[in-house]
N, C-alpha and C positions, 0 to 999 in steps of 0.2 A: 504494500500500500504506500509506503514511504517513497519507493522508487516511482510509482505512478504519479505521485504529486510533484516530485522534484525533477523528473526527467523530461518535463514538457516546458516549452516556452510558447505560450498562446496556443496550446494543444498540438500544433503541427509537429513540433519536435518529438512528440511521443512516438510517431511512426517513422521518423527519419533517423533517429539516433539508435545506433547498435547498442545492445545491452552490454553493460560493463561487467565482465566476469567477476570482479571483486565485490560487486554490489548484489543486493537481492534481486531476483528475477521479477519480470512483470507480474506473473502470478505468484505473488509474494508468499513466503513461508508464514508470515504473520496472518495473512488472510485465510490460508487454507490449513494452517497448523501442520505443515508437512514435516516429517521426521526423516531426513535423509540419512541413510546408513551406508557408509562406504564399504562395509564388510558384506554387503548383500550378495555380491557376485560369487558364484560357486567356483571354487578353485579345486580341481581334482587332486586327490592324494597321490603324491609321487610314487608311493610304494605299490599302488594298484597296477602300475604298468608291469610289474613282475610278481604276480600273485602266488607263484609257486616257490619263491625264494625261501620262504619258511613254510614247510608243508603243513605244520600244525596251526599256522596263523589264519584266523577267520577273516574273510573279506569284510571291511568296515563300510557300511552305507553312509553316504554323506548326510550331515545333519539336516533335518527338515526345518525349513523356514516357516515360521508362523504365517498363517493366511493374512492377518492384518498387516504385518510388516511387508509382505510381498506386494500387497495392494498399494501401500504407501510408496514403495520403490517404483512400481509401475507408473503411478501418478507423477512421480518425480521425473522419470525418464520422458514421459509424454510432455510434461511441462517444459523440460529443457529442449525438446525437439521443436516445440512451438516457439520458444524464445529464439532459437537459432535460425528460424525461418526469416527470409528477407523479402521475398516476392509475395505478392498476394496469393498466387497459386500455391506456394509452399505453405503459407499460413493456413489456407483453407484445407489443405491436405492434412496438416498436423491437427487442426481443429476437429476434423472428422474422426480421427482416432481418439481424440480426447472425449468425445461425446459419450462413449461407452463407459468411461471411468469417472467422469465428473457429473455432478448434478447441475441444474440450471443456475443456482446461486453461484456455484464455483466457476461456471463458464461465463459469468457476467463480464469480468474484466477482459477475457480473451475476445468475447463478442464485441466489446467496445473498441479494442485495438484494431480488429479487422474492419469494423465499421468506419473508423477514422481513416484507415489506410485507403479503403475503397472510395470514401468521400473525397479524399485529397486527390485521387486519380481522376475522379469525375466522370468515369466511363459507364458506370452501372449504378445510378442513383437508387433504383428499386432494391438492389441487393444491399446497398449501404443502409437503406431504410429497414430492411429485414433484420440486419445485425444490430442496428441501433435500438429497435424495439425489443429484440431479444436481450440486449445488454440491460436496458431499463427494467425489464421484467425480472431478471436475475438479481440485479443490484438493489432494486427497490422493494424486494420481497418482504422486508421487515418494516417498511414505511418510516425508516429513520433517515434523516438528512446526512449526506456524505458527499465528499468530492467526486467519487466515481458516478454517483447518481446525477450530480450537477453536470458532469461531463457528458453523460448519456443524453440528458435533456438538451444540452447544447448541440450535440451531434444531430439529434432529431430536428432541432431548429434549422441547422445548416442544410440537412438533406431536403427538408420540406421547402426551404427557400430555393434550392436548386431545381425543385420540381414545380416552382411557381405557386406553391400552396402557402401563400403569405400569411393568412390568418392562422393556419395550423402552426406554422413556423413561429409566429409571434407568441402563440400560446405556450409552446414548449420553452421558449426563451424566457418568458416572464416567470414561468415556474422555476427554471434554473436560477434565475436572479433571486427569487424568494428563498430557495434552498441555500444559496451562498450567503444570503443575509442572515439566515438562522445559524449557519456555521460560524460566522463572525461573532454573532451574539453569544455563542457557546464557547468562544475562546479559541477556535481553531486558528493555527498560525496564519497570519496575513500573507506570509511568503508563499504558502500553499494555495490560498484562496485567490490571490491577485491575478495570476496568469489565466485562470479559468474565468474569473469575473471580467477581465479585459476581453477575452474571446466572446463572452456572452454579450457584453455591451456593444462591441463592434458589429456582431451579427445582427443585433437589434437595430442598429443604425442602418445597416444594409437593407434589412427587411422593410423598415419604415420608409426609407428612400424609395424602394421599389413600389410601395403602396401609395407613394405620393405625399407621405406625411413628413416632409423634409424639415419642418420646424421642430417636430418632436425628435427627429434623427439627430439634430444638432445637440440636443441635451445628452444623448448617448455618447456622441463623439467628445463632448466636454468631459464626461466621466472617464472615457478612454484616456484622454490626455492627463487627467488627474492621477489615474493609476500609474501611467508611465512616469509622471513626475515623482511619485512615491517609490517607484521601483528602480529606475535607472539613475545614474550619476547626473549631477547638474550639468546642463548644456551638452548632454550626450547626443549622438547622432539620432537615436531613436526619438528623442524629444523634438529634434528638428523636423523629422517626418511627421510626428504627431501634430505639431503646430501648423504645418503646411496643410495637412488633411483637414484640419478644422477651418483654416482660411478658405480652402476650396469649397467646403460645405456652406460657408457664409456667402461666397460668391454665387453659389447655385440658387440661393434664395434672394439674390440681388441686394444683400446687406453688405455693401462694400466697406462702409465705415468700420463695422465690427471685424471685417476680414483683415484690415491693415495691420493691427498689432501682432496678430498671429503669424502673418506672412513675414513681417519684419523680424520677428523672433526666430523663425525658421532660417531666414537668411543669415542672421547673426551667428546662430549655432553652426550652420554649415560652413560659413567662412572661417570660423575659429577652428573647427575640427577637421575640415576637409580641404581648406584653402580657397583662395579667391577664384580659382579657375576650375573648380570641380563641376561635374555635371549637375549635382544637386543645387549648387548655387545658380546655375543657368535656369533650372526649373523654377527656383524661387523668384528670380528676376522676371521670368516670363509671366508668372502668376501676378507679380506685383504690377507689371505693365497692364494686365487685364483689369486689375482693381482700380488703378488710376484712370483707365479709360471709362470704367463704370462711374467714376466720380467726375468725369469730364475734365480731368486734368491731363490732357493729351500730350503736352510737352514732357511731363514727368513719365508718362507711359512710354513714349517713344525712347526716352533716355534709358529706361530699364530694358527695353526690347533690344536696343543696340548693344548693350553690355552682354545680354544673354546670347545674342548672335555671335559675338566674338568667341565666347566659350564653346558654343556648339560647333563653330567652324574649326576650332583647335582640336576638338575630339572627333572630327569627321562624321558628325551625326547629321547627315545630309537631309534626312526626312524631317527631323525636328527643325533644322535650319530653314527649310523651305516654308514650313508653317509659320515660323517666326517672321520671315520676310513678308509673308502675306499679312500677318498681324500688323507689321510696321506700316505697310501700305495703307491699311485701313485707318491707322492712327494719323497718317499724313492727310488722308481724305477728310477726317474729322477736323484737322487743322486748316483745311482749305488749300493744301499744297497738292493740287490735283495733278499737275504735270509731273511732279516728282514721284507721285504714287504710281502713275501710269508707267513711267520709266522703270521703276522697281519691278512692277508686275510683268513688263515685257521681258525683263531679264529672267524672272522666275519661270515664266511659261516655257521658255526654251529648255529648261531642265526637267520638264515633266513629260510623261508619256501621253500619247494622243488621246486615249480614252480613259485616262486616270481620273480619279476623284479629285486629286490635287489640282489638275488642270481646270476642272470645272469650277473649283473654288477661286482660282486665280481669275478666271473669266468673270465670275460674279463680282469680285472686287473691282476689276477693271470697268465693268459696266456701271458700277456705283460712281466711280470717278468721272466717267464720260457723261453720266446722267447729270451730275452736279455741274458739268460744263455745258449742259443743254445740247450735247451731241447725241440726240436721241436715236438716230439711225444706227450709229456705231454701237450705242448702248444695247439696242434690241438685237443686233447681230451677235454680240457677245452672249447675251442671255439665251438666245436660241441654240447656240452651240453648246452652252453649258447644260441646257435642258436635255439635249440629245444624249449627252454623256450620262447625266444623272438618271435618266429613264431606265438605262440598262443596269443600274446599280441599286435599284430600290430594294431588291430582296437580299442583296449582299450587305449593304450598309444603310438600313432604314433610318436610323437616328441621324446620321450625317446628311443623308439625302433630304430628310424632312427639314433640317435646319437650313439647307441650301434653298429649298423651295420657298421657305418662309422669307429668306433674304431676297430672293428674286421677286417675290410678290411685292415687296416694299418698293423695288425699283419701278415696277409697273404702276404702283399706287402714286409714286412721285410724278410719273408721266400722265397721271389722270386716267389711266386705263384700268378702271376699277373692276370691270367684269373679269378681265384676265387675272387680276390680283386675287379676286374672290375665288375664281376657279382653281388657282394654284393652292390657295389656302385650304380649300376643301380636299384637294388631293393630299396635302400634307396631313390633314386631320385623319384621312383614311389610313395612312401609314401609322400614325401615332396611336390610334385606337387599338391596334394589335399589340402594343407594347405597354403593359401595365406600369412599368417603371417610369414611363414618360408622361404620367398623368399631368404633371405640372405644365409640360409643353403643350399637351392636348388642350388644357384650359386656356393657355395663353393664345393659342391659335383660334379657339372658339371666340375669345374676346375680340380678336382682331376682325374676324368675319362679321361679328355683330356690329362692330364699329363701322365697317365699310358698308354694310347693309343700311345702317342708319344714315350714313353719308349720302347714299344713293336713293334715299326716300323709301326703302323697303322696310318700313318700321316693324310691321307685324312679323316679318321673317327674322328680324334682328333679335327680338326678345328671347326666343328659345336658345339661341346661341349665347347670349349674354348670361342667361340663367344657368346654362350648362357650364359656362366658364366659372361662374360663382361656385357651383357645386364642386367642380374639379379642383379649384385652386384654394378653397378654404382650408382643406386638410394639408395642402402642400406647403403653404407659406404663412399660415396663421391669420387670424381675423383682423389684425390691426396694421397690416402692412399698407404702405401708401397706395399701392396698386389696387387694393381692394376698393378703395374709394372711387377710383376712376371707373370701374365697372358699374358700381351702383349709381354713379353720376350719369353714366350713359343710359342705364335702365330708367332713371328718372326722366331723362330727356325723351326717351321712347314713349313712356306713359303720358307725358305732357303733350307730345305730338298726337297721341290718340285721344286727346281730350279726357284723360283720366287724371285730373289734378290731385286727387286724394292719394292714389298710388304713387304718383310722381313725388309728392311731398314726403311720403314715407321713404322712398329710395334716396332722395336728396338729403334727408335727415341722417340716414345711415352713412352716406358718403361724407357728410360734414363731420360727423362724430369720429369716423376713422381718420380723416385728414387732420382734424384737430390734434389727435394723438401722434400720428406718424409724421406730419409735416409742420405742425404748429398752426395756430389760428391766423397768423399773418402771412402765410404762404399764399402766393397768387392763386393756386389751384383750390386751396381751402376757401379763399374769398369767393371764387367762382361758384363753388358748391353752395355757399351761404347765400349768394345772390340768386341762384336757381331756386333755393328753398323759399326765399322771399317771394319770388315770382309765382311759385306753385300756390302758396297761401293766398296771394293776390287773386289768382284765377279762381280760388275757392271762395273769394270774398271774405276770407278770415283776415281782415285788415289789421287787427291788433297784432297778430303774429307776424304778418307780412312786414309791418313797420318795425317791429322789434328786430327781425333778422336783417332788414335793410340798414338799420342803425349800426348793427355789428359790422356790416360791410364797410360803412363809412369810417368807423373807428379803425378798422384794419388797414384801409388805404391811407389814412392819416399817418399811420406809423411808418409809411414808406417815404414820407417827405416829398420834396420837390419832384422826384422821379415819377410820382403817380398823380400829378395834378389833374391830368385829363380824366383818369379813371375816377378820381375823387369827385370831380365836377359832375360826371355822369351819375354816380351813385347818389349824390345830393338831389339831382333832378328827379331821379326815380323815387326817392323818399318823399319829396313834395307831391309828386303825382299820386302816390299811395295815400297820403294824408288827405288830398283833395277828394279821392274816390271814397274814402271813409266818411268824409263830411257829407258828400253828396248822396250817400246810400240812403235809400228810403227807410223810414223808421219801421215800416211794416214788412220789410224784407228780412227773411230769416237766413243768416249766413250758414253755409255748409259747415258742419261740425268737423274740425280737424281730427284726424285719426291718430291714435298713438303709434309709436314705432311698431313695425310689423313683428309678428311671431310665427308667420307661416314659413314652411320649409324654404320656399323660393326666396323670401325676403330675408330670412335669417342666415342664409349662406353667405360666405365671404370669399373673396378671391383676390388674386393679384396678377396683373399681366406682366409680360416681359418689358424691357426698356422701350422696345419699338412701339408697343401699345401706349405706353406712357407718353411718348413723343407725339404719336398720332392724336392723342386726346388733347394735347396742350398746344398743338400747332395753331 
């Protein structure tokens, strides 16, 4: 049992490390109470070879070994045969011989070891599941918490994750987490618990990410980093990787500000431990560039990208280098350096294969630069070639192709070819719907389709896409992310267009509440949501509320000073207009009653779009 706990590092080392002859074996003596007896082997009497040397001497029969001792010895030999097995086939063969001598409880650890081995290889998940279930049945027969039980539960979580049975996986992992918590409460050595706890938390993060619950996955990744900080030496390489993993997770939910400190910490550790020109430093700088781009600090982003390119070039990592050069071109486009970006991309395209995914991405970026230069014919030519390449790769790289389709749709949107943009987004959605781990992307694409349908006057068609986006993205990014507000703001606009001011007011109220928290009450988009809410109440003839929110709009614009004089003037004009309507309202007219915030499923869902949707909504 001791070896089982100590011979693993995040579980995987359990099946990679050869047993140490000086230590107890995997099927430990303490677990099975084995009593090895080196004198068990029968040694023939040397005098029996000449039985007639002394004619009166009787032949002596070898001593009889007690049945119990013989069985113990047989078990020992079977155990040693299993321990010496290295391949899966050898382990399965040894296990088959063990089945006749050991009971299910005794076979639990061996089943666990085989299950871990098969799961690591990833070739037969059903067989891994069989041994994981068998391990749990044997190890948990007395319903007492133990490390092997937690490991069996973690294995079941891992296997079910590989089979896309995410709910089952999460159930096993939650149970493993509870078992480990009980063990810690009972005083089991933290050194034994931590590796298994880390594996469980990491697997939970993977499963929740696959389920689209990325905000929750962040909490598990934080715990993983905490465990590493308690386990490894300060500023160790493992901590560098842990910090970068967490930074990447924040980037995935578009929380770039939270990502920065973890990425900088990873960079600091890797520079100190591996040197300025290590590959890990290059990856850190590349990620830092993406973060700065997300914060629209494009000069800083380009600076980090250039530094990363130098390292990648030194290591001859050509594939990574090409991607970094494409990223650099996109940063130049964001800075308005279009000719420079096109020049970079022309150089990159010569290094790509004709029908490669990389060439398609280069052409998409080139089209973006040309579109910004209003060279629409050249832009469309690049996009058409790119689409021809991507069409052949839908089944090979669905995630990458869907991202490219989404980017291409934005170029058509910029050229006001909305029908083409919507068609491409629907094609993207069809790809993403088959990938449960891309639920967040599915929601973002649905939100963009809804936005474009609103833009083209197809209001009734827009609503289900926006509601679907809310449903998908609530679990992915959390209810208070700034993007959630944009979707509800659009839903409010749709309902207002359909002459449903009560529903519109509910949606605008939700949008404002979210933006107050995520962006602050003085952000221009929060002010817009407040303005929309005032308008909706005005349409309902609820003038008291309309005036109240219009006054909030004025207060918010006043905080912007001279830069918002025009907006402030318009807000004051609207306030006076509302006050006049309130005075002119007939005494016998009954105003429509304002509804409370919604509690229906459609209205209570929250979501957040990608940055592209954010920009579309604020253009």
